[in-house]
C-alpha positions as CSV (number, residue, x, y, z in Angstrom):
1,M,0.1,0.0,0.2
2,S,1.1,3.4,-0.9
3,T,1.6,5.7,2.0
4,T,0.9,8.7,0.1
5,H,-2.8,9.5,-0.3
6,A,-4.0,12.3,-1.7
7,E,-8.1,13.8,-1.4
8,Y,-10.4,13.6,-4.2
9,D,-14.2,14.5,-4.9
10,L,-16.2,11.2,-6.2
11,N,-19.6,12.7,-8.1
12,V,-21.9,10.0,-8.8
13,I,-25.5,10.3,-10.3
14,L,-27.7,8.1,-10.1
15,D,-31.0,7.0,-12.0
16,P,-33.6,9.3,-10.1
17,N,-36.2,6.4,-10.3
18,L,-34.4,3.9,-7.7
19,S,-36.3,2.8,-4.6
20,E,-35.0,3.5,-1.1
21,T,-33.6,-0.3,-1.3
22,Q,-32.0,0.1,-4.6
23,L,-30.7,3.7,-3.5
24,Q,-28.9,2.0,-0.8
25,S,-27.8,-0.8,-2.7
26,E,-25.8,1.4,-4.8
27,K,-24.6,3.6,-2.2
28,D,-23.1,0.4,-0.6
29,A,-21.6,-0.7,-3.7
30,V,-19.8,2.9,-4.2
31,E,-18.5,2.0,-0.1
32,A,-17.2,-1.3,-1.3
33,Q,-15.5,-0.1,-4.8
34,I,-13.6,2.6,-2.0
35,E,-12.8,0.2,0.7
36,R,-11.4,-2.0,-2.0
37,A,-9.1,0.7,-3.3
38,E,-7.8,0.9,0.3
39,G,-9.4,4.3,0.4
40,E,-11.3,6.6,3.1
41,I,-14.9,8.2,2.9
42,L,-14.2,11.6,4.4
43,K,-17.8,13.1,3.7
44,L,-20.9,12.8,2.0
45,D,-22.8,15.0,0.5
46,E,-26.4,13.6,-0.5
47,W,-27.8,16.3,-2.9
48,G,-30.9,14.2,-3.7
49,T,-33.0,14.4,-7.2
50,Q,-31.6,17.3,-9.3
51,R,-32.4,18.7,-12.3
52,L,-29.6,17.8,-15.1
53,A,-28.2,20.0,-17.3
54,Y,-29.0,18.0,-20.5
55,P,-30.8,14.7,-20.5
56,I,-29.1,11.3,-19.9
57,R,-30.8,8.6,-21.3
58,K,-33.8,10.3,-21.7
59,L,-34.2,11.3,-18.3
60,H,-34.2,15.0,-17.1
61,E,-33.2,14.3,-13.3
62,G,-30.5,12.4,-11.3
63,Y,-29.8,11.4,-7.9
64,Y,-26.6,13.2,-6.9
65,L,-23.9,11.8,-4.5
66,I,-20.7,13.9,-3.7
67,Y,-18.3,11.9,-1.9
68,R,-15.2,13.3,-0.3
69,L,-12.3,10.8,-0.2
70,R,-8.8,10.0,0.3
71,L,-7.2,7.5,-1.8
72,P,-4.0,6.1,-3.3
73,P,-3.1,8.1,-6.4
74,S,-3.4,4.9,-8.8
75,T,-7.1,3.9,-7.8
76,P,-9.5,6.7,-9.1
77,K,-9.4,5.4,-12.5
78,V,-10.4,2.1,-11.2
79,I,-13.0,3.0,-9.2
80,E,-14.3,5.1,-11.8
81,A,-14.3,2.4,-14.5
82,S,-16.0,0.0,-11.8
83,L,-19.0,2.3,-11.4
84,R,-19.7,3.0,-14.6
85,Q,-20.6,-0.7,-15.3
86,R,-23.5,-0.4,-12.9
87,D,-26.8,-0.4,-14.5
88,N,-28.2,2.5,-12.0
89,V,-24.9,4.7,-12.5
90,M,-25.7,7.3,-15.3
91,R,-22.3,9.7,-14.6
92,V,-19.4,9.4,-12.5
93,L,-16.7,11.8,-12.4
94,V,-13.4,11.6,-9.6
95,V,-11.9,14.7,-9.5
96,K,-8.2,15.7,-7.4
97,D,-8.4,18.0,-4.8
98,R,-6.1,20.8,-5.5
99,P,-4.8,23.0,-2.8
100,E,-4.7,26.4,-4.6
101,W,-8.4,25.8,-5.0
102,H,-8.8,26.5,-1.0
103,T,-6.4,29.6,-1.2
104,L,-8.2,31.1,-4.2
105,K,-11.9,30.3,-2.3
106,K,-10.6,32.1,0.8
107,K,-9.1,35.2,-0.9
108,S,-12.5,35.5,-2.6
109,E,-14.6,34.8,0.8
110,A,-12.2,37.6,2.4
111,A,-12.7,40.4,-0.5
112,P,-16.2,41.3,0.5
113,E,-15.0,41.9,4.4
114,A,-12.5,43.9,3.1
115,A,-14.9,46.2,0.9
116,A,-17.4,46.2,4.0
117,A,-14.6,47.6,6.2
118,A,-13.2,50.0,3.8
119,D,-16.8,51.5,3.8
């Protein structure tokens, strides 16, 4: 096992017509893939059913799950490929977290406060 792990966001869009049981089964499958990859789930944001920007499989909505993960660098593509094989998974995207995004966000959050203090 590699000692260097990086943080990633795993975005999964599921079929919005799943029952509670099917939804839990898909979430369990995602978690099993992450465990097999020696990863760790840091956070799960479950957005629920949201409108899609464009139709996928003739559906206009999808069920969104946004995972925050810590993974070995070699495993994101394996997880992504495995999840794409599942019938109820409409889209999968793994994005590596980059430290400079946090810096930019902090600067943009501080800007309105500085402008208000100048008034």
